[in-house]
C-alpha positions as CSV (number, residue, x, y, z in Angstrom):
1,M,-76.1,119.9,96.6
2,L,-77.5,120.7,93.2
3,I,-74.2,121.8,91.8
4,S,-72.2,118.6,91.4
5,T,-68.5,118.0,90.8
6,E,-69.3,117.3,87.2
7,D,-71.1,120.7,87.0
8,F,-68.1,122.5,88.4
9,D,-65.9,120.7,85.9
10,A,-68.2,121.9,83.1
11,I,-68.1,125.4,84.5
12,W,-64.3,125.4,84.7
13,L,-63.9,124.0,81.2
14,T,-66.4,126.7,79.9
15,L,-64.3,129.4,81.6
16,Q,-61.1,128.0,80.1
17,L,-62.7,127.9,76.6
18,A,-64.2,131.4,76.9
19,L,-61.0,133.0,78.2
20,T,-58.8,131.3,75.6
21,T,-61.2,132.2,72.8
22,T,-61.5,135.8,73.9
23,A,-57.7,136.4,74.2
24,L,-57.1,134.9,70.8
25,L,-60.0,136.8,69.2
26,L,-58.8,140.2,70.5
27,V,-55.4,139.5,68.8
28,L,-56.7,138.0,65.6
29,A,-59.6,140.4,65.1
30,T,-57.5,143.6,65.5
31,P,-55.8,143.6,62.1
32,L,-59.1,142.5,60.4
33,A,-61.1,145.2,62.1
34,W,-58.4,147.8,61.3
35,W,-58.4,146.8,57.6
36,L,-62.2,146.9,57.5
37,A,-62.3,150.4,59.2
38,R,-59.4,151.9,57.2
39,G,-59.0,150.0,54.0
40,H,-60.3,151.0,50.6
41,S,-60.3,147.6,48.9
42,R,-63.3,146.5,46.8
43,M,-63.2,143.3,48.8
44,R,-64.1,145.0,52.1
45,S,-67.9,144.4,51.8
46,T,-67.3,140.7,50.9
47,V,-64.9,140.2,53.8
48,A,-67.1,142.0,56.2
49,A,-70.1,139.8,55.2
50,L,-68.0,136.6,55.6
51,A,-66.8,137.8,59.1
52,A,-70.4,138.5,60.1
53,L,-71.8,135.2,58.7
54,P,-71.9,133.4,62.1
55,L,-74.4,136.0,63.2
56,V,-77.1,134.7,60.8
57,L,-75.9,131.1,60.1
58,P,-77.5,128.4,62.3
59,P,-74.9,127.1,64.8
60,T,-75.6,123.5,63.7
61,V,-74.8,124.4,60.1
62,L,-71.6,126.1,61.1
63,G,-70.8,123.2,63.4
64,F,-71.5,120.6,60.7
65,Y,-69.1,122.2,58.2
66,L,-66.4,122.6,60.9
67,L,-66.8,119.0,61.8
68,V,-66.4,118.0,58.1
69,S,-63.3,120.3,57.9
70,F,-61.8,118.7,61.0
71,G,-62.3,115.2,59.7
72,P,-59.6,113.0,58.1
73,Q,-60.8,114.1,54.6
74,G,-61.3,117.7,55.5
75,W,-58.7,120.4,54.6
76,I,-58.1,121.3,58.3
77,G,-58.0,117.7,59.3
78,Q,-55.5,116.8,56.6
79,L,-53.3,119.8,57.6
80,T,-53.3,118.9,61.3
81,N,-52.6,115.3,60.6
82,A,-49.8,116.2,58.2
83,V,-48.0,118.3,60.9
84,G,-48.5,115.7,63.6
85,I,-51.2,117.4,65.6
86,G,-53.9,114.8,64.9
87,G,-57.6,115.3,64.6
88,L,-59.4,118.2,66.1
89,S,-62.9,116.7,66.3
90,F,-64.1,116.1,69.9
91,T,-61.1,117.8,71.4
92,F,-60.6,121.0,73.4
93,A,-58.4,122.5,70.6
94,G,-61.3,121.8,68.2
95,L,-63.7,123.7,70.5
96,V,-61.3,126.7,70.6
97,L,-61.0,126.8,66.8
98,G,-64.8,126.4,66.4
99,S,-65.4,129.1,69.0
100,L,-63.0,131.5,67.2
101,V,-65.1,131.2,64.0
102,Y,-68.4,131.3,65.8
103,S,-67.6,134.4,68.0
104,L,-65.5,136.3,65.4
105,P,-68.1,138.9,64.5
106,F,-68.6,139.7,68.2
107,A,-65.0,140.8,68.4
108,V,-64.5,142.3,64.9
109,Q,-67.5,144.6,64.8
110,P,-67.0,146.5,68.1
111,L,-63.3,146.9,67.1
112,Q,-64.2,148.1,63.6
113,Y,-66.7,150.6,65.0
114,A,-64.2,151.9,67.5
115,F,-61.5,152.3,64.9
116,E,-63.9,154.1,62.6
117,A,-65.0,156.5,65.4
118,I,-61.4,157.7,65.8
119,G,-61.4,159.3,62.3
120,P,-58.3,160.1,60.2
121,R,-57.4,163.4,62.0
122,P,-55.5,161.9,65.1
123,L,-53.4,159.6,62.8
124,E,-52.7,162.5,60.4
125,V,-51.4,164.6,63.3
126,A,-49.3,161.7,64.5
127,A,-47.8,161.3,61.0
128,T,-46.9,165.0,60.9
129,L,-45.0,164.6,64.1
130,G,-43.0,161.8,62.6
131,A,-44.8,158.8,63.9
132,R,-44.6,155.7,61.7
133,P,-48.0,154.0,60.9
134,L,-47.3,151.2,63.4
135,D,-46.2,153.6,66.1
136,A,-49.3,155.7,65.5
137,F,-51.5,152.6,65.8
138,F,-50.1,151.6,69.2
139,T,-49.8,155.1,70.6
140,V,-52.9,156.8,69.2
141,A,-55.4,154.4,67.7
142,L,-55.1,151.6,70.3
143,P,-55.7,153.8,73.4
144,Q,-58.6,155.6,71.8
145,A,-60.2,152.2,70.8
146,L,-59.9,150.8,74.4
147,P,-63.7,151.0,75.0
148,G,-64.2,149.0,71.8
149,Y,-61.8,146.4,73.1
150,L,-63.7,146.1,76.4
151,T,-67.0,145.7,74.6
152,A,-65.5,143.1,72.2
153,A,-64.0,141.2,75.1
154,V,-67.3,141.1,77.0
155,L,-69.3,140.1,74.0
156,A,-66.9,137.4,72.8
157,F,-66.5,135.9,76.3
158,S,-70.3,135.8,76.9
159,H,-71.1,134.5,73.5
160,T,-68.6,131.7,73.9
161,V,-70.0,130.8,77.3
162,G,-73.5,130.5,75.8
163,E,-72.7,128.5,72.7
164,F,-74.3,125.1,72.3
165,G,-74.9,124.0,68.7
166,V,-71.3,124.4,67.6
167,V,-69.7,122.8,70.6
168,M,-72.2,119.9,70.4
169,M,-71.4,119.3,66.8
170,I,-67.6,119.4,66.9
171,G,-67.0,118.5,70.5
172,G,-69.8,116.2,71.6
173,N,-70.3,115.9,75.4
174,I,-67.2,114.3,76.7
175,A,-66.7,114.8,80.5
176,G,-63.5,116.7,81.3
177,H,-62.7,117.3,77.7
178,T,-65.5,119.0,75.7
179,R,-68.5,119.1,78.2
180,V,-69.2,122.7,78.8
181,V,-72.1,124.3,80.7
182,S,-74.6,124.3,77.9
183,T,-74.1,120.7,77.0
184,Q,-74.1,119.8,80.7
185,I,-77.5,121.4,81.1
186,Y,-78.7,119.4,78.0
187,G,-77.4,116.2,79.6
188,H,-79.3,117.0,82.8
189,V,-82.5,117.5,80.9
190,E,-82.0,114.3,78.9
191,A,-81.5,112.4,82.2
192,M,-84.7,114.1,83.7
193,E,-82.5,115.8,86.3
194,F,-84.5,119.0,86.4
195,G,-83.2,120.2,89.7
196,A,-79.6,120.1,88.5
197,A,-80.6,121.7,85.2
198,H,-82.4,124.5,87.1
199,A,-79.3,125.2,89.2
200,L,-76.9,125.5,86.2
201,A,-79.5,127.4,84.2
202,A,-79.8,129.9,87.0
203,V,-76.1,130.4,87.0
204,M,-76.3,131.2,83.2
205,V,-79.2,133.6,83.8
206,L,-77.2,135.5,86.5
207,F,-74.1,135.6,84.2
208,S,-76.1,136.9,81.3
209,F,-77.7,139.6,83.5
210,A,-74.2,140.6,84.7
211,V,-73.0,140.8,81.1
212,L,-75.9,143.2,80.2
213,L,-75.1,145.4,83.2
214,A,-71.4,145.5,82.2
215,L,-72.3,146.5,78.7
216,G,-74.6,149.2,79.9
217,H,-71.8,150.5,82.1
218,L,-69.4,150.5,79.3
219,R,-71.8,152.4,77.0
220,K,-72.3,155.0,79.7
221,R,-68.5,155.4,80.1
222,Q,-68.2,155.8,76.3
223,A,-70.9,158.4,76.2
224,R,-69.0,160.5,78.8
225,V,-65.8,160.5,76.8
226,P,-65.5,163.7,74.8
227,L,-64.9,163.4,71.1
């Protein structure tokens, strides 16, 4: 069988990483996307550029700076050691933190566009009916932004599944701890195990195709929703 036990372990770890990252991103990206969509601060452009930086920054560069930050002399490493967590380099927790940074724009931007598409009118109506800002967000903005949340979830999940440079830099290729599908394929190629590499690569191709189909379906559903 071309898919070995180690391959299944890598697939399972990849799913754990992607699910954890996606869930955290949907929570963490919501206030940032809301502020970018509704705020009036002069810092909006700067913050938006910083949030989108992983889109253009080479993954190895991002991974390198994360690795330095996680180290004993890095500010994150010093903080985690001070609170008794220990180092994050070459750990699953480090992979999660790195994935949060790397996939941040894939969650923030769909949510920001969804919040901007709502416009001010529904929230103004809610305010005239006595709804507080937080109530209006959960009862008006959040339901209307649901397609954006679905898009953000699909993009963040798939992007985390496919990452390589960042996980290799900060997590290495430790079986059962940091070895995900992308690094497992790399290991197969290094060992000249092309049959096993083909099998895992085919799984990734099928997954990517399914993601594109899902995004197309979401866009069709959004197009049918009346404004």
